[in-house]
PLY file of the C-alpha trace (Angstrom):
ply
format ascii 1.0
element vertex 117
property float x
property float y
property float z
element edge 116
property int vertex1
property int vertex2
end_header
-127.80 72.33 -26.14
-125.31 70.64 -23.83
-124.15 71.77 -20.42
-120.47 72.10 -19.60
-118.83 71.25 -16.33
-115.22 70.96 -15.31
-113.83 68.45 -17.84
-117.29 67.23 -18.80
-120.12 67.84 -21.22
-123.54 66.49 -20.29
-127.24 66.63 -21.01
-129.40 64.81 -18.48
-133.16 64.86 -18.94
-135.77 63.03 -16.90
-139.37 62.42 -17.85
-141.49 62.18 -14.69
-145.14 61.19 -14.68
-147.28 62.09 -11.67
-150.58 60.24 -11.47
-153.76 60.85 -9.47
-154.47 57.93 -7.16
-156.55 55.24 -8.85
-156.08 57.14 -12.14
-159.31 59.03 -11.64
-159.81 62.02 -13.89
-159.56 64.94 -11.52
-156.99 67.40 -12.90
-158.37 70.49 -14.59
-156.59 73.59 -15.90
-156.69 75.37 -12.53
-155.14 72.41 -10.71
-152.56 71.94 -13.47
-151.44 75.57 -13.17
-151.17 75.27 -9.39
-149.14 72.06 -9.67
-146.78 73.79 -12.08
-146.21 76.57 -9.52
-145.63 74.02 -6.77
-143.19 71.93 -8.83
-141.09 74.82 -10.15
-140.07 75.87 -6.62
-138.03 72.75 -5.77
-136.59 72.67 -9.30
-135.19 76.18 -8.88
-133.87 75.21 -5.46
-132.10 72.18 -6.96
-130.73 74.22 -9.89
-132.77 72.26 -12.45
-134.64 73.49 -15.48
-138.25 72.70 -16.34
-138.24 71.92 -20.06
-141.83 70.82 -20.53
-144.92 70.60 -18.36
-148.31 69.35 -19.50
-151.05 67.13 -18.25
-154.17 65.15 -18.81
-157.17 64.69 -16.53
-155.49 61.78 -14.70
-151.75 62.54 -14.94
-149.08 65.21 -15.27
-145.95 64.92 -17.45
-142.80 66.78 -16.42
-139.59 66.94 -18.46
-136.63 68.33 -16.53
-132.97 69.00 -17.21
-130.78 68.30 -14.18
-127.11 68.27 -13.28
-125.13 65.07 -12.64
-124.16 66.12 -9.12
-127.84 66.11 -8.09
-129.22 62.67 -7.21
-132.34 62.12 -9.30
-134.07 59.92 -6.71
-133.76 62.65 -4.08
-135.04 65.28 -6.50
-138.10 63.17 -7.34
-138.72 62.54 -3.64
-138.57 66.29 -3.03
-141.09 66.93 -5.84
-143.42 64.26 -4.44
-143.23 65.75 -0.94
-143.94 69.25 -2.28
-146.96 68.10 -4.30
-148.25 66.10 -1.36
-147.75 68.64 1.42
-148.39 72.06 -0.11
-152.03 73.01 -0.35
-153.07 69.40 0.23
-156.50 70.29 1.53
-157.20 72.86 -1.16
-155.96 70.68 -4.03
-157.65 67.53 -2.76
-160.95 69.40 -2.45
-160.64 70.68 -6.03
-159.70 67.25 -7.37
-162.58 65.65 -5.48
-164.99 68.23 -6.92
-163.65 67.54 -10.40
-164.13 63.78 -10.01
-167.60 63.80 -8.48
-169.50 64.71 -5.35
-169.89 61.19 -3.95
-166.33 59.89 -4.54
-163.35 61.04 -2.52
-159.64 60.33 -2.66
-158.13 59.08 0.60
-154.45 59.54 1.42
-151.84 60.82 -0.97
-153.14 62.28 -4.19
-150.20 61.96 -6.52
-147.61 59.25 -7.04
-144.82 58.68 -9.54
-145.44 55.75 -11.86
-142.78 56.02 -14.55
-139.35 57.49 -14.91
-137.29 57.44 -18.07
-133.88 58.95 -18.68
0 1
1 2
2 3
3 4
4 5
5 6
6 7
7 8
8 9
9 10
10 11
11 12
12 13
13 14
14 15
15 16
16 17
17 18
18 19
19 20
20 21
21 22
22 23
23 24
24 25
25 26
26 27
27 28
28 29
29 30
30 31
31 32
32 33
33 34
34 35
35 36
36 37
37 38
38 39
39 40
40 41
41 42
42 43
43 44
44 45
45 46
46 47
47 48
48 49
49 50
50 51
51 52
52 53
53 54
54 55
55 56
56 57
57 58
58 59
59 60
60 61
61 62
62 63
63 64
64 65
65 66
66 67
67 68
68 69
69 70
70 71
71 72
72 73
73 74
74 75
75 76
76 77
77 78
78 79
79 80
80 81
81 82
82 83
83 84
84 85
85 86
86 87
87 88
88 89
89 90
90 91
91 92
92 93
93 94
94 95
95 96
96 97
97 98
98 99
99 100
100 101
101 102
102 103
103 104
104 105
105 106
106 107
107 108
108 109
109 110
110 111
111 112
112 113
113 114
114 115
115 116
């Protein structure tokens, strides 16, 4: 399905991969559901549609449909800030528990490693 603008027809999809620092396996179902809630808020704000969301123990895959008047780099930056700032302490504690008791993740938990259009 294509989107229609004034004198244009477009379909812009972006595949974003968010990765736990050092690719440690720390994402479980509870964390994945919370990340989905966190990520959908800026997408609604930016008038984008979440097409697909799934994850593995060390990464999260997001497929979004966005409009050409929205800069993709700014949208990704906004998603990164939201995943880093919101519930940082609670999410980092859960991820650390999922990894192991003796290891901890310093600094930012999630970073973007690949983007394909």
